C-alpha positions as CSV (number, residue, x, y, z in Angstrom):
1,M,-68.5,12.6,-17.0
2,S,-66.4,10.1,-19.1
3,S,-65.9,6.9,-18.5
4,T,-63.5,5.5,-21.2
5,V,-60.2,7.4,-22.9
6,F,-62.3,7.3,-26.1
7,D,-64.2,10.2,-24.4
8,S,-62.3,11.7,-21.6
9,A,-61.7,15.2,-22.0
10,L,-57.6,14.5,-20.3
11,F,-56.8,11.2,-22.7
12,R,-59.4,11.7,-25.7
13,N,-56.8,13.3,-27.6
14,M,-54.1,10.3,-26.8
15,Y,-56.5,7.8,-28.4
16,G,-58.0,9.7,-31.2
17,T,-58.5,12.8,-33.1
18,P,-61.2,15.4,-33.2
19,H,-61.8,14.8,-37.0
20,M,-62.2,11.0,-36.5
21,R,-63.9,11.4,-33.4
22,A,-66.8,14.1,-35.4
23,V,-67.4,10.9,-37.9
24,F,-68.3,8.7,-35.3
25,S,-70.3,11.2,-33.5
26,D,-73.9,10.7,-32.5
27,D,-75.0,14.1,-34.5
28,T,-72.9,12.4,-37.5
29,Y,-74.4,9.0,-37.1
30,L,-78.4,10.3,-37.1
31,E,-77.7,12.5,-40.0
32,T,-76.0,9.4,-42.1
33,I,-78.6,7.7,-41.1
34,V,-81.6,10.2,-42.8
35,R,-79.2,10.4,-45.2
36,V,-79.3,6.8,-46.1
37,E,-83.1,7.0,-45.4
38,T,-83.4,9.4,-47.6
39,A,-81.7,8.0,-50.8
40,L,-83.7,5.1,-50.4
41,A,-86.8,6.5,-50.8
42,R,-85.3,8.2,-54.1
43,A,-83.8,5.3,-55.1
44,Q,-87.1,3.3,-54.9
45,A,-89.3,6.6,-56.4
46,G,-86.9,6.0,-59.9
47,V,-88.0,2.7,-60.1
48,G,-91.6,3.1,-59.1
49,I,-91.9,1.4,-55.6
50,I,-93.3,4.6,-54.1
51,P,-94.6,7.6,-55.4
52,Q,-92.3,10.6,-56.7
53,D,-93.9,13.1,-54.4
54,A,-93.8,11.1,-51.4
55,A,-90.0,10.7,-52.0
56,A,-89.6,14.3,-52.9
57,A,-91.5,14.9,-49.5
58,I,-89.0,12.6,-47.4
59,A,-86.0,14.7,-48.6
60,A,-87.5,17.8,-48.5
61,R,-89.0,17.1,-44.6
62,C,-86.5,15.0,-42.9
63,D,-84.1,16.6,-40.7
64,P,-81.7,15.1,-38.1
65,A,-81.5,18.3,-36.5
66,R,-85.2,18.4,-35.2
67,L,-84.8,15.1,-33.7
68,D,-85.7,14.7,-30.3
69,R,-82.5,13.1,-28.9
70,E,-83.6,12.6,-25.5
71,R,-86.6,10.8,-26.5
72,L,-84.5,8.9,-28.6
73,R,-82.1,7.6,-25.8
74,R,-84.9,6.6,-24.5
75,D,-86.4,4.6,-27.0
76,T,-83.1,2.9,-28.1
77,D,-82.6,1.4,-24.8
78,N,-85.8,0.3,-25.1
79,V,-85.8,-1.0,-28.6
80,G,-82.5,-2.1,-28.3
81,Y,-81.9,-0.7,-31.6
82,P,-81.8,3.3,-33.2
83,V,-83.1,3.1,-36.0
84,L,-87.0,2.3,-35.2
85,P,-86.9,5.0,-33.0
86,V,-85.6,7.6,-35.7
87,V,-87.9,6.2,-38.5
88,T,-90.7,6.9,-35.9
89,Q,-89.8,10.6,-36.1
90,L,-89.0,10.7,-39.8
91,A,-92.3,9.5,-40.1
92,E,-93.9,12.3,-38.0
93,Q,-91.9,15.1,-40.2
94,C,-93.3,13.6,-43.1
95,G,-96.6,13.4,-42.9
96,D,-98.8,11.4,-45.3
97,A,-95.6,10.7,-46.8
98,G,-93.7,9.0,-43.7
99,G,-95.9,5.7,-44.6
100,Y,-93.2,5.4,-47.5
101,L,-90.5,5.7,-45.7
102,H,-87.8,2.4,-44.7
103,W,-90.2,1.2,-47.3
104,G,-89.2,-3.0,-47.4
105,A,-86.2,-2.2,-45.2
106,T,-84.7,-3.7,-42.5
107,T,-82.5,-2.1,-39.3
108,Q,-79.5,-3.6,-40.3
109,D,-79.8,-2.8,-43.7
110,I,-80.0,0.9,-42.4
111,M,-77.6,0.2,-39.8
112,D,-75.0,-1.3,-41.8
113,T,-75.3,1.2,-44.6
114,T,-74.6,4.3,-42.2
115,T,-71.7,1.9,-40.9
116,V,-70.0,2.1,-44.1
117,L,-70.6,5.7,-44.9
118,Q,-69.0,6.7,-41.5
119,C,-65.9,4.3,-42.5
120,A,-65.8,5.7,-46.1
121,H,-65.4,9.2,-44.5
122,G,-62.9,7.5,-41.4
123,L,-61.2,5.8,-44.7
124,D,-60.1,9.1,-46.2
125,L,-58.7,10.7,-43.0
126,I,-56.7,7.9,-42.5
127,T,-55.8,8.0,-46.1
128,Y,-55.2,11.6,-45.5
129,G,-52.8,11.1,-42.1
130,L,-50.8,8.1,-44.0
131,D,-49.8,10.4,-47.2
132,R,-48.7,12.9,-44.7
133,L,-46.5,10.3,-42.6
134,R,-45.5,8.6,-46.1
135,E,-44.0,11.7,-46.9
136,R,-42.2,12.8,-43.8
137,L,-40.6,9.0,-44.1
138,R,-39.6,9.7,-48.0
139,H,-37.8,12.8,-47.4
140,L,-36.3,11.2,-44.1
141,A,-35.0,8.6,-45.9
142,A,-33.7,10.5,-48.9
143,E,-32.0,12.7,-46.7
144,H,-30.3,10.0,-44.7
145,T,-29.5,7.6,-47.7
146,D,-25.8,8.1,-46.8
147,T,-25.9,7.9,-42.8
148,V,-24.3,5.3,-41.5
149,T,-25.3,3.5,-38.3
150,A,-25.3,0.0,-36.6
151,G,-28.1,-2.4,-37.6
152,R,-29.4,-4.4,-35.2
153,T,-30.3,-7.8,-34.7
154,H,-31.7,-9.2,-31.5
155,L,-30.8,-6.5,-29.9
156,Q,-27.1,-6.5,-30.6
157,H,-24.7,-5.0,-33.5
158,A,-25.3,-6.5,-36.2
159,L,-23.8,-5.2,-40.0
160,P,-23.5,-1.4,-40.6
161,I,-26.5,-0.1,-42.4
162,T,-27.8,3.6,-42.8
163,F,-30.6,5.2,-41.3
164,G,-31.7,6.0,-44.6
165,Y,-32.2,1.9,-45.2
166,R,-34.0,1.8,-42.1
167,V,-36.5,4.4,-42.4
168,A,-37.0,2.8,-46.3
169,V,-38.0,-0.3,-44.7
170,W,-40.5,1.3,-42.4
171,L,-42.2,3.1,-45.4
172,S,-41.9,0.2,-47.4
173,A,-44.9,-1.3,-45.2
174,L,-46.8,2.1,-45.4
175,D,-46.4,2.0,-48.9
176,R,-47.9,-1.2,-49.3
177,H,-50.7,-0.6,-47.1
178,A,-51.5,2.6,-48.9
179,E,-52.4,0.1,-52.0
180,R,-54.3,-2.3,-49.6
181,L,-56.0,0.9,-48.5
182,H,-56.8,1.4,-52.2
183,E,-58.5,-1.9,-52.6
184,V,-60.4,-2.3,-49.5
185,R,-62.5,0.8,-50.4
186,R,-63.1,-0.4,-53.9
187,R,-64.0,-3.8,-52.8
188,D,-65.6,-3.2,-48.9
189,L,-67.5,-0.4,-48.9
190,M,-70.8,-2.0,-49.9
191,V,-74.4,-0.8,-49.8
192,Q,-76.5,-3.3,-47.9
193,F,-80.4,-3.4,-48.2
194,G,-81.7,-6.6,-48.3
195,G,-84.8,-6.4,-46.1
196,A,-85.8,-8.6,-43.2
197,A,-83.8,-12.1,-43.8
198,G,-81.7,-10.7,-46.8
199,T,-84.1,-11.7,-49.8
200,L,-85.7,-8.5,-50.6
201,A,-89.4,-10.6,-50.6
202,S,-90.9,-7.1,-49.1
203,L,-90.5,-5.6,-53.0
204,G,-92.0,-8.6,-54.7
205,P,-90.4,-10.8,-57.0
206,G,-89.5,-8.9,-59.8
207,P,-86.1,-7.0,-61.0
208,E,-87.4,-3.4,-59.2
209,A,-86.1,-4.9,-56.0
210,L,-82.6,-5.3,-57.2
211,K,-82.7,-1.8,-59.2
212,V,-83.9,-0.2,-56.0
213,R,-80.3,-1.8,-54.4
214,A,-78.0,-0.5,-57.4
215,G,-80.2,2.7,-57.2
216,L,-79.4,3.1,-53.7
217,A,-75.9,1.9,-54.0
218,A,-75.3,4.8,-56.6
219,E,-77.1,7.7,-54.6
220,L,-74.4,7.3,-51.9
221,G,-71.3,6.4,-54.0
222,L,-71.0,2.8,-52.7
223,R,-70.2,-0.8,-54.4
224,D,-73.5,-2.8,-55.1
225,P,-72.8,-6.1,-53.9
226,E,-73.9,-9.8,-55.8
227,I,-76.0,-10.4,-52.7
228,T,-77.1,-9.6,-49.3
229,W,-74.5,-9.6,-46.7
230,H,-76.2,-9.3,-43.2
231,V,-74.0,-12.1,-42.2
232,A,-71.2,-12.3,-44.3
233,R,-68.9,-9.8,-42.1
234,D,-65.8,-10.1,-44.1
235,G,-65.9,-6.3,-45.7
236,L,-66.0,-4.6,-42.6
237,T,-64.0,-7.4,-41.0
238,A,-61.4,-6.8,-43.9
239,I,-61.4,-2.7,-42.9
240,V,-60.5,-3.3,-39.0
241,Q,-57.8,-6.1,-40.0
242,L,-56.4,-3.7,-42.6
243,L,-56.0,-0.2,-40.2
244,A,-54.8,-2.9,-37.2
245,A,-52.3,-4.0,-39.7
246,V,-51.2,-0.6,-39.9
247,G,-51.6,0.6,-36.8
248,A,-49.0,-2.7,-36.0
249,S,-46.8,-1.0,-38.7
250,L,-46.7,2.2,-36.7
251,G,-46.1,0.4,-33.5
252,K,-42.6,-0.9,-35.3
253,I,-41.8,2.6,-36.2
254,G,-42.2,3.9,-32.5
255,T,-40.4,1.1,-31.2
256,D,-37.5,1.7,-33.0
257,L,-37.7,5.1,-32.2
258,A,-38.4,4.3,-28.4
259,L,-35.2,2.4,-28.4
260,M,-32.9,5.0,-30.4
261,C,-34.2,7.9,-27.3
262,S,-33.1,5.4,-25.3
263,T,-30.1,7.1,-22.7
264,E,-27.4,4.2,-24.2
265,F,-28.7,4.6,-27.4
266,G,-29.0,8.4,-28.1
267,E,-29.3,8.7,-31.8
268,L,-32.6,10.5,-31.6
269,A,-35.1,12.5,-29.8
270,E,-38.2,13.1,-30.3
271,P,-39.2,17.0,-31.0
272,Y,-38.9,19.6,-27.6
273,A,-42.0,21.5,-26.2
274,E,-41.9,22.7,-22.6
275,G,-43.0,20.3,-20.6
276,R,-43.5,17.3,-23.0
277,G,-42.3,14.0,-21.6
278,A,-41.5,15.2,-17.8
279,S,-40.9,13.2,-15.5
280,S,-43.1,14.9,-12.1
281,T,-40.1,13.4,-9.8
282,M,-37.0,13.7,-12.6
283,P,-36.4,16.8,-14.0
284,Q,-33.9,15.5,-16.4
285,K,-36.4,13.1,-17.8
286,R,-37.6,13.4,-22.1
287,N,-39.4,10.4,-22.4
288,P,-40.4,9.5,-25.6
289,I,-44.3,10.0,-25.2
290,S,-45.5,9.8,-28.7
291,S,-43.7,7.0,-29.5
292,E,-45.4,5.2,-26.5
293,L,-48.8,6.3,-27.5
294,V,-47.9,4.8,-31.5
295,I,-47.2,1.4,-29.1
296,A,-50.1,1.7,-27.0
297,C,-52.5,2.5,-29.9
298,A,-51.0,-0.9,-31.8
299,K,-51.3,-3.6,-28.7
300,L,-55.4,-2.1,-28.6
301,L,-55.7,-2.5,-32.4
302,R,-55.0,-6.2,-32.3
303,D,-57.5,-6.9,-29.9
304,K,-59.9,-4.8,-32.4
305,A,-59.1,-6.9,-34.9
306,S,-59.5,-10.3,-32.4
307,A,-62.6,-8.9,-31.7
308,M,-63.9,-8.6,-35.2
309,L,-62.9,-12.1,-36.5
310,D,-64.9,-13.1,-33.6
311,A,-67.6,-11.1,-34.5
312,S,-67.5,-12.4,-37.8
313,V,-68.8,-15.5,-36.9
314,Q,-72.6,-15.3,-37.1
315,D,-75.6,-17.5,-37.1
316,F,-77.9,-18.0,-39.8
317,E,-79.6,-14.8,-41.7
318,R,-79.2,-12.8,-38.6
319,A,-76.7,-12.9,-35.8
320,T,-77.8,-13.6,-32.0
321,G,-75.3,-11.3,-30.1
322,P,-72.2,-10.7,-32.9
323,W,-73.1,-7.9,-34.7
324,H,-73.5,-5.6,-31.3
325,V,-69.8,-6.3,-31.1
326,E,-69.2,-4.3,-34.1
327,W,-71.0,-0.9,-32.8
328,A,-68.0,-1.1,-30.4
329,V,-65.0,-2.1,-32.3
330,I,-65.5,0.0,-35.6
331,P,-65.4,3.5,-34.2
332,E,-62.7,2.8,-31.7
333,T,-60.2,0.8,-34.6
334,F,-60.7,4.3,-36.6
335,L,-60.1,6.5,-33.4
336,L,-56.9,4.3,-32.4
337,L,-55.7,4.5,-35.8
338,S,-56.0,8.2,-36.5
339,S,-54.3,9.0,-32.9
340,S,-51.3,6.9,-34.0
341,L,-51.1,8.4,-37.4
342,G,-50.8,11.8,-35.6
343,Q,-48.8,11.2,-33.2
344,A,-46.3,9.3,-35.7
345,T,-46.1,12.2,-37.7
346,H,-46.2,14.8,-35.4
347,T,-42.4,13.1,-34.0
348,L,-41.0,12.3,-37.3
349,A,-42.1,15.7,-38.6
350,N,-39.2,17.0,-36.1
351,L,-37.4,14.4,-35.3
352,R,-34.0,15.6,-33.5
353,I,-31.4,13.3,-35.3
354,D,-27.5,12.6,-33.8
355,T,-25.9,11.5,-37.0
356,T,-22.5,11.4,-35.0
357,R,-23.8,9.6,-31.9
358,M,-24.9,6.8,-34.9
359,R,-21.5,6.9,-36.0
360,D,-19.9,6.7,-32.4
361,N,-22.1,3.8,-31.5
362,L,-20.6,2.0,-34.6
363,G,-17.4,1.7,-32.8
364,L,-18.8,0.2,-29.4
365,T,-18.1,-3.0,-29.9
366,G,-14.9,-2.7,-31.7
367,G,-14.8,-3.4,-35.0
368,L,-16.8,-6.4,-34.6
369,V,-19.5,-5.1,-36.3
370,L,-18.0,-5.6,-39.8
371,A,-16.8,-9.7,-38.9
372,E,-18.7,-10.6,-41.7
373,A,-17.3,-8.4,-43.7
374,V,-13.9,-9.5,-43.1
375,M,-15.0,-13.6,-43.3
376,M,-16.9,-12.8,-46.9
377,A,-13.1,-11.3,-48.4
378,L,-11.6,-14.3,-46.6
379,A,-13.8,-17.3,-48.0
380,P,-12.8,-17.6,-51.8
381,R,-9.2,-17.7,-50.4
382,T,-9.8,-20.5,-47.6
383,G,-13.5,-21.9,-48.2
384,R,-16.2,-20.6,-46.1
385,Q,-16.1,-22.7,-43.0
386,R,-12.6,-22.1,-42.5
387,A,-13.1,-18.1,-42.5
388,H,-15.8,-18.3,-40.5
389,H,-13.2,-20.4,-37.8
390,L,-10.9,-17.8,-38.4
391,V,-12.2,-14.6,-38.1
392,Y,-14.5,-16.3,-34.9
393,A,-11.3,-16.7,-32.8
394,A,-10.2,-13.6,-33.4
395,C,-13.4,-11.9,-32.3
396,T,-13.5,-13.9,-29.1
397,R,-10.0,-12.4,-28.6
398,A,-11.1,-9.2,-29.1
399,I,-13.8,-9.8,-26.7
400,E,-11.9,-11.0,-24.3
401,T,-9.0,-8.7,-24.3
402,G,-11.3,-5.4,-24.8
403,T,-9.0,-4.6,-28.0
404,D,-11.0,-4.0,-31.5
405,L,-11.1,-6.9,-34.1
406,T,-8.1,-5.2,-36.6
407,A,-5.8,-5.3,-34.0
408,Q,-6.7,-9.0,-33.6
409,L,-7.0,-9.7,-37.5
410,L,-3.7,-8.3,-37.9
411,K,-2.1,-11.2,-35.2
412,T,-3.5,-13.9,-37.3
413,P,-0.8,-14.9,-39.3
414,D,-3.7,-17.0,-41.5
415,I,-5.8,-14.3,-42.2
416,T,-2.8,-11.7,-43.0
417,A,-1.1,-13.8,-45.5
418,S,-4.6,-14.3,-47.3
419,L,-5.8,-10.5,-47.2
420,G,-2.8,-8.7,-46.6
421,E,-2.7,-5.3,-44.0
422,H,-4.3,-3.3,-46.7
423,R,-7.3,-5.1,-47.5
424,I,-7.3,-5.9,-43.1
425,R,-8.0,-1.8,-42.6
426,E,-10.0,-1.4,-45.7
427,L,-12.9,-3.8,-44.5
428,S,-12.6,-2.3,-41.4
429,D,-14.7,0.9,-42.5
430,P,-18.2,0.7,-42.1
431,S,-19.5,2.5,-45.1
432,A,-17.7,0.3,-47.8
433,Y,-19.6,-2.5,-46.6
434,L,-23.6,-1.6,-47.1
435,G,-24.3,-3.4,-50.0
436,S,-27.6,-2.4,-51.8
437,A,-28.6,-0.4,-49.0
438,R,-28.4,3.1,-51.3
439,T,-30.3,0.9,-53.8
440,M,-32.9,-0.4,-52.6
441,T,-33.8,3.1,-50.3
442,Q,-33.5,5.0,-53.3
443,S,-36.1,2.5,-55.0
444,V,-38.6,3.1,-52.1
445,V,-38.4,6.7,-52.0
446,T,-39.0,6.9,-56.1
447,N,-41.8,4.9,-55.4
448,R,-45.3,6.1,-54.6
449,P,-48.1,3.7,-55.0
450,A,-51.3,6.0,-54.8
451,C,-53.3,5.5,-51.4
452,R,-56.6,7.7,-53.1
453,S,-58.9,5.5,-54.2
454,A,-60.9,6.9,-57.7
């Protein structure tokens, strides 16, 4: 019987994906622990710490499928960690060679390295999802480079922009996140092997201990750190913080989409599927459910980032409690972002875009959206402050009388004398006041920073 949205049969695909759940499942976790233990044995045999035949036997006989799961559950509840119960059963599988299993390691070495390997796999899925979403946004921005719409500040019309420009702003943040993902993989996916207090004293004072760590890192495709990081949790914290930041950028996209789907805007609609976003009582409703889930995930990810920062404050050479916070935070972070990416991609792949409504909405304020254009055209002739005063007065009259701005400008002698009727009417065209929107949009569209690490 489920107890949270992450394992609920009803909710789990709204707060995660099947592929990401598999990465952080019990089966994968146990398989990865076994992978780390066998890799450690090979690395130690490679430098003569344990016999070669023992390492070979460990690699051949350790089988996660043969682990007694109910016994593991009971023993983990009792011990407080899963590694000792797993090692006990694996040693039984290995016979005499089992005496060399987990040689010189501590529980946290195996659990941390297992977590990092799960993160590596999870980051592959995040990278793939982010790549798909970025390509969709790139196509959307290019397609609507010249689709004029209202730019809004403080939820009010500000200046004309293009829908492609708005999409390119979304995309630019995700492109930067792609670069950050590349860097976090290179820097923070580190092997953990330090022994009881991190000094590898159990392997002696010679160079073999550090050679084992290097060999283990090579076996697992992870970075070999300069020093044990049992209580220096910046690497995993950086991963969670980055995923939360990606989620926040998606939350911004979801917020914009949901607002533009509102009845008063009517500029967008999420893809239609029978019953999706429906109301139990209002048959007309078509709620932007994917956008809402993206927003919800962004808010939940913020809490994960906060918890991870708190867990990073650890005592001496082994934490008293903070480490345990990570066991919940890290999987849930990956699940939430995988869901957010999936929901965003689903919506943007088949988004209904009403360009006519976008253009119509530009006219809602009777040309007030172009007040700055008139002011800046007038300023070289009258000075900026005088131009602002004249246009502000015209805007006030237009609002109070319910007329359009052009009509009020034409009734203002100081403005018509400076600009003339033809120029005033030219300035009333939203497509003529887009600044560098097209150039900046094209710059983002053609920029393709690599997301995958080498």
